[in-house]
Every structure is written in structure tokens, then in C-alpha cells.
C-alpha positions as CSV (number, residue, x, y, z in Angstrom):
1,M,-26.7,1.7,-44.8
2,Y,-28.7,-0.6,-42.9
3,L,-27.8,-0.5,-38.8
4,F,-29.1,-3.8,-37.1
5,K,-30.8,-2.9,-34.1
6,D,-28.9,-5.0,-32.0
7,G,-25.6,-6.5,-31.5
8,L,-23.4,-8.3,-29.0
9,I,-21.8,-7.1,-25.9
10,R,-18.7,-8.5,-24.5
11,L,-17.7,-8.3,-21.1
12,C,-14.3,-8.9,-18.9
13,T,-14.4,-11.9,-16.3
14,E,-13.0,-9.7,-13.6
15,D,-14.8,-6.8,-11.9
16,Y,-13.1,-3.5,-13.4
17,T,-10.7,-1.3,-10.7
18,T,-8.9,1.7,-12.0
19,P,-5.5,0.6,-13.8
20,T,-2.4,0.5,-11.6
21,K,1.1,-0.4,-12.5
22,D,-0.3,-3.9,-10.4
23,N,-2.8,-4.5,-12.5
24,I,-2.9,-3.0,-15.7
25,N,-1.8,-6.2,-17.5
26,D,-4.7,-7.9,-16.0
27,S,-6.4,-8.7,-19.3
28,A,-9.4,-10.5,-17.6
29,M,-10.1,-7.1,-15.8
30,H,-9.1,-4.5,-19.2
31,L,-9.8,-6.3,-21.8
32,T,-13.1,-7.8,-23.3
33,N,-12.1,-9.4,-26.3
34,Y,-13.9,-13.1,-26.6
35,S,-10.3,-14.6,-27.7
36,L,-8.8,-13.8,-24.2
37,Q,-12.0,-13.9,-21.9
38,K,-13.0,-17.4,-23.5
39,D,-10.6,-19.6,-21.2
40,K,-10.7,-17.6,-18.1
41,P,-11.7,-19.6,-15.1
42,N,-14.9,-17.1,-14.8
43,F,-16.1,-17.1,-18.2
44,K,-19.8,-17.6,-18.5
45,V,-21.5,-19.6,-21.7
46,S,-24.7,-17.7,-22.6
47,E,-27.7,-19.9,-21.0
48,N,-29.7,-17.6,-23.5
49,V,-29.1,-14.3,-25.4
50,D,-29.5,-12.6,-22.0
51,E,-26.7,-13.7,-20.1
52,G,-23.3,-15.0,-20.1
53,T,-20.2,-12.8,-20.7
54,K,-21.1,-13.0,-24.3
55,R,-24.5,-11.7,-24.7
56,A,-27.0,-9.4,-26.9
57,L,-27.1,-5.8,-26.4
58,S,-30.9,-5.7,-26.0
59,S,-30.4,-7.0,-22.5
60,F,-27.5,-4.9,-21.9
61,L,-29.9,-2.0,-23.0
62,K,-32.7,-3.1,-20.4
63,E,-30.3,-3.6,-17.8
64,M,-29.3,0.0,-18.1
65,L,-32.5,1.1,-18.1
66,S,-34.0,-0.7,-15.0
67,T,-31.0,0.6,-13.2
68,E,-31.4,4.3,-14.5
69,A,-34.9,4.1,-12.9
70,K,-33.9,3.0,-9.8
71,T,-31.2,6.0,-9.7
72,K,-34.0,8.6,-10.7
73,H,-36.4,7.2,-8.5
74,Q,-33.5,7.5,-5.8
75,S,-32.6,10.4,-6.6
76,N,-36.1,12.4,-6.5
77,N,-36.5,10.8,-2.9
78,M,-33.3,12.9,-2.0
79,K,-34.2,15.7,-3.3
80,M,-37.7,15.6,-1.5
81,S,-35.9,15.0,2.0
82,H,-33.5,18.0,1.4
83,D,-36.5,20.2,0.4
84,N,-38.4,19.2,3.5
85,T,-34.8,20.0,5.4
86,K,-35.5,23.5,3.7
87,K,-39.1,24.2,5.2
88,Y,-38.1,23.0,8.7
89,N,-35.2,24.8,9.2
90,T,-36.9,28.2,7.7
91,S,-39.8,27.2,9.8
92,K,-37.3,27.0,13.1
93,N,-35.3,30.4,12.6
94,N,-38.6,32.2,12.7
95,N,-39.0,31.8,15.7
96,N,-35.9,32.3,17.5
97,N,-34.6,36.3,18.3
98,D,-33.0,38.7,16.3
99,N,-29.5,38.1,17.0
100,R,-30.0,34.3,16.9
101,R,-31.4,34.6,13.4
102,K,-28.6,36.6,12.1
103,K,-26.3,33.8,13.0
104,R,-28.6,31.2,11.9
105,N,-29.0,33.0,8.5
106,N,-25.3,33.1,7.9
107,N,-25.3,29.7,8.9
108,N,-28.4,29.0,6.2
109,N,-26.4,30.5,3.8
110,N,-23.8,28.2,3.8
111,N,-25.8,25.5,4.0
112,N,-28.1,26.5,1.5
113,N,-25.0,26.8,-1.1
114,N,-24.3,23.6,-0.1
115,R,-27.4,22.2,-0.6
116,E,-27.4,24.1,-4.5
117,N,-24.0,22.4,-5.4
118,M,-26.3,18.9,-4.0
119,D,-28.7,20.0,-6.3
120,N,-26.1,20.7,-9.1
121,D,-25.1,17.5,-8.7
122,F,-28.2,15.8,-9.2
123,T,-28.3,18.1,-12.3
124,E,-25.0,17.6,-13.8
125,T,-25.0,13.5,-13.1
126,P,-25.6,12.0,-16.6
127,T,-28.3,9.5,-17.3
128,F,-28.6,6.9,-20.1
129,N,-30.7,7.6,-23.1
130,E,-31.5,4.7,-25.3
131,K,-33.0,7.1,-28.4
132,Q,-29.4,9.2,-27.9
133,F,-27.7,6.1,-27.3
134,W,-28.6,4.9,-30.9
135,K,-28.4,8.4,-32.4
136,D,-24.7,8.4,-31.2
137,C,-24.5,4.8,-32.5
138,S,-25.5,6.0,-35.7
139,D,-23.2,9.4,-35.8
140,I,-20.4,7.2,-35.3
141,I,-20.8,4.7,-38.0
142,S,-22.0,7.1,-40.7
143,T,-18.6,9.2,-40.3
144,T,-16.9,6.0,-40.4
145,L,-18.3,4.7,-43.7
146,F,-18.2,8.0,-45.0
147,A,-14.6,8.3,-44.5
148,L,-14.1,4.6,-46.1
149,K,-16.7,5.0,-49.0
150,P,-14.0,5.4,-51.6
151,Q,-12.2,1.9,-50.8
152,L,-15.8,0.5,-50.4
153,S,-16.9,2.2,-53.4
154,Y,-14.1,0.4,-55.8
155,A,-14.1,-2.9,-53.4
156,Y,-18.1,-3.1,-55.1
157,Q,-16.9,-2.0,-58.3
158,T,-14.3,-4.6,-58.5
159,S,-16.2,-7.6,-57.3
160,L,-18.3,-7.0,-59.7
161,Q,-16.0,-6.8,-62.6
162,L,-17.5,-3.4,-64.0
163,K,-14.1,-2.0,-65.5
164,K,-13.1,-5.5,-66.9
165,T,-16.3,-6.0,-68.4
166,K,-17.1,-2.2,-69.3
167,K,-20.5,-2.5,-67.7
168,T,-22.4,-0.1,-65.6
169,F,-24.5,-0.9,-62.2
170,Q,-27.8,-0.4,-64.8
171,D,-26.9,-3.5,-66.9
172,I,-26.5,-6.1,-64.1
173,N,-29.7,-7.4,-62.5
174,F,-28.0,-8.0,-59.0
175,R,-26.4,-6.2,-56.2
176,C,-24.2,-7.6,-53.1
177,F,-24.2,-6.1,-49.9
178,Q,-21.3,-6.2,-47.2
179,I,-21.9,-6.8,-43.5
180,L,-19.2,-5.0,-41.7
181,G,-18.9,-4.8,-37.2
182,F,-17.9,-2.0,-35.1
183,D,-16.7,-2.1,-31.6
184,I,-17.9,0.6,-29.9
185,M,-16.8,1.4,-26.1
186,M,-19.4,3.4,-23.6
187,D,-17.7,5.2,-20.7
188,E,-19.0,5.7,-17.7
189,Q,-20.2,9.2,-18.6
190,F,-22.3,7.3,-21.5
191,K,-20.6,8.1,-24.1
192,L,-19.5,6.3,-26.9
193,H,-15.9,5.4,-28.1
194,L,-15.2,3.7,-31.7
195,I,-12.5,1.1,-31.2
196,E,-12.4,-0.3,-34.7
197,G,-14.2,-1.5,-37.5
198,N,-14.2,-5.0,-38.4
199,C,-15.2,-6.3,-42.2
200,A,-16.0,-9.9,-41.0
201,P,-17.7,-9.6,-37.8
202,S,-18.2,-12.0,-35.2
203,L,-22.4,-12.7,-35.2
204,N,-22.5,-15.5,-33.0
205,I,-23.2,-15.7,-28.8
206,Y,-21.6,-19.2,-28.6
207,T,-25.0,-20.9,-26.5
208,K,-24.3,-24.3,-25.5
209,D,-26.2,-25.6,-27.9
210,N,-26.0,-22.5,-30.1
211,S,-29.5,-22.1,-31.1
212,A,-30.2,-18.6,-29.6
213,Q,-29.2,-15.5,-31.4
214,P,-30.1,-11.9,-31.1
215,E,-33.6,-10.6,-32.8
216,G,-33.0,-6.9,-33.9
217,K,-34.6,-5.0,-37.0
218,F,-33.1,-3.2,-39.3
219,F,-33.3,1.1,-39.2
């Protein structure tokens, strides 16, 4: 099995909002199918592989890594601000009398608990990791193909007419292959979900001149 390290990403033409009874049937918002989106007024034909409603997966991964770097930088700045606040409060409390210190210590305990919760929020916030992304893709595809192996093996042998000609794999001097496509959705926690597999997947982005296509590597 060879996994092509790129692909196609399909986007909705309307900004996503949580499904409600009023927008649940809005296909422009909740479905990314090209056949449904291509006739929408906001559909963008790609000028190149890095833009448009249907674009290269590699461009999306670059955007994710760029966004992740900015988010990490902002989180580090906020943590530094929290640490400075802790130091300031500690210094200020040391100058107060015992009674006020006790009251402030109680308040500080509450504040520290709140800050710990905020620190935990930073720790628990999911982060995007490209290496993990490809590992998860590989796991999903491998598991799916393992379940399909008997059917794929039968189709392969049938196409080569091994039973009819009473030949084996060693008797023939060629091999055939099949390109399969997998539709995978990534949620807000960066967890991947298999939607479906295709025996005849789309291979085009549909740029204006249809000349630019993803250039990935197999692994």
C-alpha cells in the first residue's frame, strides 16, 4: 500500500455555524461535496493549488501549522502575564499586616485555583501536529483496507483471470493497481473521522486552466 502525501480538500461556501432547525438544510454550510458547492454563488474557482473552494491538502496543512504557531505564541504571552500577576500579588501581600494577610491569603487561594484552572485550559487545548495527522490518516486507511482485503484480493485475481487460465501470480509478468480515495473529516479537536471510501476518486482541483495539480510524495 502506498499513501500519497497530499490530496484534495473541499470547503463549504458558507461559514459554519452550529446546526439548528433553521440552518440544518443549508447544504452550502454543512456539506462539502463538490457537486453541491460548484453552483453556489460563493464558490471560488482555484487560481492555483493553494486557493479556492477545492484546493490542495498541503495548502490547508500549511495554514493549520501557521495558525498553530500564532496560537502558541499568544498562549505563551498570556502565561507570562499570569506568572507576573502571581509575583506581584505575592510581593504586595508580604507588606500587609497579619489580619489583612489572612484575608488576602484566602483570596489568593481562590485566585490561584482559578489560575490553575486557566493553566489547565492551556494544557488541555488540543494542538495540531502534522506528523500525527498523517499517522492517523495511515491508521484509518490501513484499517479500512484490512477489512476490504478479501474483496480486493478477489477482484484482483478476477481481473487477471487466474482461475480461468489456471495461472498463478508467478506465471504472469505484469501487475495491476487500483487508486482508492478516502474522505476524511477533521473535527475541532483535530480528530479524524472516516466518511467514506471511493474506488474512483476525484483527482482534479479544477483550476481555470486545469494545469496546476497537487505534487505530493508517496510513502
